[in-house]
C-alpha positions as MATLAB code, in Angstrom:
seq = 'MTVKCPMCGKVEQWEGNAFRPFCSKRCQLLDLEGWLSERYRIPDAEEDTLDERGGEERPSSPDFGKT';
ca = [
     -19.915  -16.586   -9.088;
     -16.306  -16.296  -10.783;
     -13.495  -13.903   -9.814;
     -10.235  -12.810  -11.235;
      -7.339  -13.596   -8.620;
      -5.775   -9.866   -7.751;
      -2.164  -11.764   -8.053;
      -2.125  -13.385  -11.270;
      -5.639  -12.847  -12.761;
      -6.919  -16.563  -12.836;
     -10.486  -16.754  -13.023;
     -11.660  -18.741   -9.994;
     -15.085  -20.005   -8.542;
     -15.587  -17.650   -5.308;
     -17.866  -20.354   -3.844;
     -15.797  -23.017   -2.045;
     -12.553  -21.176   -2.849;
     -10.518  -21.347    0.586;
      -8.145  -18.779   -0.535;
     -10.558  -16.208   -2.042;
     -10.178  -13.591   -3.287;
      -7.033  -15.322   -4.363;
      -6.981  -18.518   -6.755;
      -4.411  -20.366   -4.657;
      -2.253  -20.584   -1.146;
       0.715  -18.974   -3.474;
      -1.024  -15.956   -4.553;
      -2.058  -15.366   -1.040;
       1.344  -15.846    0.122;
       2.612  -13.471   -2.200;
       0.268  -10.930   -1.309;
       0.997  -11.214    2.144;
       4.985  -11.073    1.545;
       4.153   -7.662   -0.373;
       2.419   -6.159    2.772;
       5.105   -7.702    5.233;
       7.925   -6.065    3.024;
       6.336   -2.852    2.993;
       5.754   -2.858   -0.977;
       2.124   -2.200   -0.291;
       1.533    0.963    2.073;
      -1.586    2.983    2.658;
      -0.816    6.490    2.517;
      -0.870    8.718    5.520;
      -2.968   11.715    5.131;
      -0.447   13.989    6.757;
       2.367   12.701    4.506;
       0.376   13.530    1.684;
      -0.219   17.151    3.160;
       3.433   17.747    3.537;
       4.368   16.578    0.099;
       1.851   19.252   -1.400;
       3.773   21.799    0.339;
       7.221   20.464   -0.630;
       8.267   18.764    2.581;
       8.253   19.945    6.073;
       7.497   23.454    6.800;
      10.299   25.678    7.594;
      10.440   29.090    8.711;
      10.553   31.589    6.014;
      13.830   33.491    7.340;
      16.007   31.550    9.647;
      17.720   33.204   12.556;
      20.958   32.095   12.082;
      23.656   33.248   14.997;
      21.183   35.888   16.087;
      20.690   36.281   19.963;
];
C-alpha cells in the first residue's frame, strides 16, 4: 500500500516505513515543530461559541458610576 506524505506529498510505501505517515525523519520533525510552535491548533469548542457571539458577553447596559 502506498500513501502520500502529509508534509511534502511524496508517495511512499506504508509497510516497513519507520516514519509513517511521513516519508522521512525530516518531514516527521517538521510536523512536530509545527505542533510545538503552536502553528497547528485544535480549536476549543468554547472559543468557537465566543467567536460566533462576537467575543465575550458583556452586559447590555453597563452601570458606570452608579451606586
